[in-house]
N, C-alpha and C positions, 0 to 999 in steps of 0.2 A: 345544645351545641350554637344555635345562633345568638344566644343571650351571651353566651363565651367570648365567642367572637366579636362581637359588638365591643364588649369592655377592652378590648387588646387593642395596642396601637398598630402593631404587626399582624395585618389580616392577609398575609400573603399566602399561597397555595401549598407551600412546605409547612407553616404552622397549621393550617386548616386542616390538613392531611394528617398530620401527625395527631392533631385532636381527635380527629375521626375515628384512627386507629386505634388510637388509646380507649376510646369510649367501647367501642366493638369488641375489643379485648378483654374491657372491664379492668383496666391496671388501675390499682389502687394505690395509694402513698404508702412507701416502703418507708418502715421506720429502721434506720440503720444504727441507730445509738439509743441506749435508754437515758432517758430523759432526766437530768440530775436538776432536782427540786433544792434550791438553796433554803437554807432555814436561817432565818434572823434572828440574832441572838444578840440580847446585852450583856455586855461584859460587867461582872460584879466590879466594886473596888478592890476587893483581893485577887482576882481575875487580873484587871488592869495593872496592878502593881508586881504579877508573875509575868505579865507580858513585857513589860518595862523593862525588868529585871534580868530577862532572858534575851529581850533584844539588845540590852546595851553587853551583854555579855556576848553578842556575834549570830545569834539566831536570826534566819531571815524572815520579813513579814508573811510570806508564803509559808514557810513551814509553823508558824506560829497559826496561821489561820486554820491550819489543818487540825492542829493539837486542841485547839480551842473549839474547834468544828463554828466558826465564823468565818463571813469574809473578810479579803483583805485589808480592804480600807477601814474594818471596825477596829483592826489593829493599830493600824495607822492613826485613827483616831485616839486610841489607850495611848499610843507612844506619845504622840502630841501633848495631850492631857496631861500626861505624866512628866512632861518636859524635859523629855528625853531628845537628845539632837537625831536626826535622821542622817543615816549612811548615804552619801551623794552616790547612785548608782552609776554614775556616769564615771566615775573616778576610780571606783573600786579595782576595777580589772586594772590599771595602768598605774605605775610608781613614777610620777611626772620628773621627780628629780632624775630617776635614773633613766628614763626616756630622755630627758635632757642632753646628761652627760653625754650618753651613747651617740644623739644626735649629732652633737658638737663635735665628738671624736669622729664622725665621718660616716657613720653607718646610716644608711636609708630608713626612710620611715616603715617600708615593708620588713627589713629585718627585723626591726624594734616591734615591730605589731605581730610577725610571728615567734618572738620570744613572749609575749604578753597575752596571746591568744585573740587579738582582736585586730581590727581592720587597719588599713595604715591610712586611710581617712580619719579614722578616730584618733591615731597617736598624733598626725599632724593639727587637728582640731586640738587636742590637749596642749600641745605644745603652743601654738597661737596663743591659748587663753593662758598661758605661763608669760606671752610676752617674748618668745624666743624667734630673732628673725629666721626664716627658712629660707633655706638655697632655693635656685632657680632648678625646674624642675630636670631630672636628668643630668644635674650636677653633683658630684660627689666631692665631699671637702679631704684635703690632701695635707 
């Protein structure tokens, strides 16, 4: 007990009491979920080609990682190795042209965001990147 409290930065009575009670009660660490052991795998040439084909067809990297039994980063490396352009995750949910049209027609960022299922901040960030001049806060175009 003394060794443990010496290594802790908080030696307050509450912590010392908690440690003492847990020692007396014999509390052991409880495993809340099974431990997932990740298997490292090298994709073969044939698998890399299949990954690239399926990714280009629209499957996500996460789904492909599960299908091929490897980590998502292995899928990303395979896609890069095969020369496939990766989809930009920031713009996949927001059609910037439609968002720009609606914003310039007078809709608020919150209204546009609810249509695309993203936050108003995300819509505003996309509009800024597209070069749209934003209205002052609280002002709706008429």
